N, C-alpha and C positions, 0 to 999 in steps of 0.2 A: 503492498501499501503506499511504503514512504518512494516508493519507485514513481508513482503516478502522481503522488500530491501535486508537483508545479504543474501539470495540467488539468487539474481537476479547479472545476468554479467553486468558488465561495464566496460566500455573504456578509456582510457587516452585520458585528452579531449589535442583535436589537432592531434590524433592519433585513427582516425576510426577505424584501423586494429588491433591495441596491443589492445589485453583485457589485463585491471589493476588488479594485481593480489595481490598487496599489505595488500589485506585483504581475507586469504586463508578462502575456506569454512570450518565451525565450525565441522562439522562432513561429511564424505564421503561413507554415506550412502544417507542423503537427495540427491534430483538431483536438480542441475543449473535448476534456474528460466532463461527462455528468454522472454524480453517484447515484446509482439506482439499488437499492436492496428489496430483493425477493424473497416472500414466505409463502409457507402453504399451511392448510388448518386442516383435519376432520372433524365430520360429526356423525352421529351413529344413532339410529332410531332405537328406541330402548332399550338408552344408557344414560335412565337418570338413578339418582335415586330410590332406595324402597320407599318413600313418603309418596301419599296421594290424597288428591282431593274425591270424597266419594261421599253419597247419603247415609244417613248412620246404621239404615237397617240392610247396605247394600258390603260386599266385599271387592276390595281391589282385584281385577283380573290385569295378569304381568304377564305378558308374551314369554315364549322357553330361553328366546334365542336371539341374537344380533340383529335388528333388522338391517334395514339397507343403509349406505352411509351416501356421503354427499365430501369431494374433496376439493377445496377453490386455492386456487393459486393466482396470486398476483405480485406485482410487482409497484414499488412506491420508487417517483423517482426525486430528487432530490429538487430541480429548479419547480418541477408542475406538479409532484404530487401523485396521486394513486392515477395511474395510466389504465383507466378504466375497460378501453379495447385490447387491454394485454391480457385481462385475466381470462384466467379456463376453471371450471364448474365441470366435476365427474362423478356421474352417478355409478357407486360403486357397489359388489356387492353378488348375490348367486340372479345371474339371466340381467345382469347389470352392463355399464360399458367396459369392463375390465378394471385394471388396478394402475395408481399410479408408478409410473417407471420412467427411466432415463430416457426413453425413446418418446413417453411424451411431453417429457420436460424440453428436450428439443426439437419440436413440432410445435411447441409453444413457444419459444425462443426463435423460429424463424419465418413461422405463419400470424405470429400473433404481435409479441415482444419488439423486435424489430422497428415491422411498418408501425404503430404507435408512436414507440418514440421517435421514428422519422418524422411522421405528421405532426408531434408534436415540438420535435428542436428541428428540423429542417437540417442544411448543408450545415458542415462546420463543430457537428460535435458529435460525439463517440460516446456509447455507454458503457458502461463502468459497472455491470453486474459482480451482483455479492451473494454468494448463495450461501445456506447452510451446510453442514456436513450431514444433509437425509441423502439415506439409504437412495431414496428414489432421483437422485440428483447422477447415480452414476450410468455412466453408459461409455461403452467401448467398440469400436471398429470392428467389425465381424472378425479378421483377418487379426486379432492383437493378439499376442502371445499372453496368456494366461493362466497362472500354475492351477485354476480348478479346470483349464480347460486340454491340461497336456497330459499324458502318456504318463506312468509309474516306469514303466521299463523302456529301452532302448526301443529306437525304429518306430516304423507305422505312421499313419497319419495323426496330427496333432487336432487336437479340437474337436 
């Protein structure tokens, strides 16, 4: 992050609408960096506490298993805030859209985050996307050499 600090857009402390221009860019060829933070959350049906509101003469009926869930992935940009057009919602569970993984994240970056960022900033700016260490962000090329895809004994095809 320290390496990128010289290209990051900074704002005046106490005035979030005014860009700090006290240290101009070293050159005008490199694009300005805009910090964008990515995060996701999940919510699941029937995942509430044991307490519920019922009439005095009735019993609370609870589902036996976990219900369907929803996964929300969003990005917040330092300059314009929440990039609504970059948002990705995924319903997961039995007979739904599958689960959040690296391929879905890459698709969101290509098809939603980059176009939404470019629409908000135009030319001359580049997104510096910060993601957490979620397993869903792990994606590898199909021909990547991973230990989990390698043979234990010599010979044969890897992967």
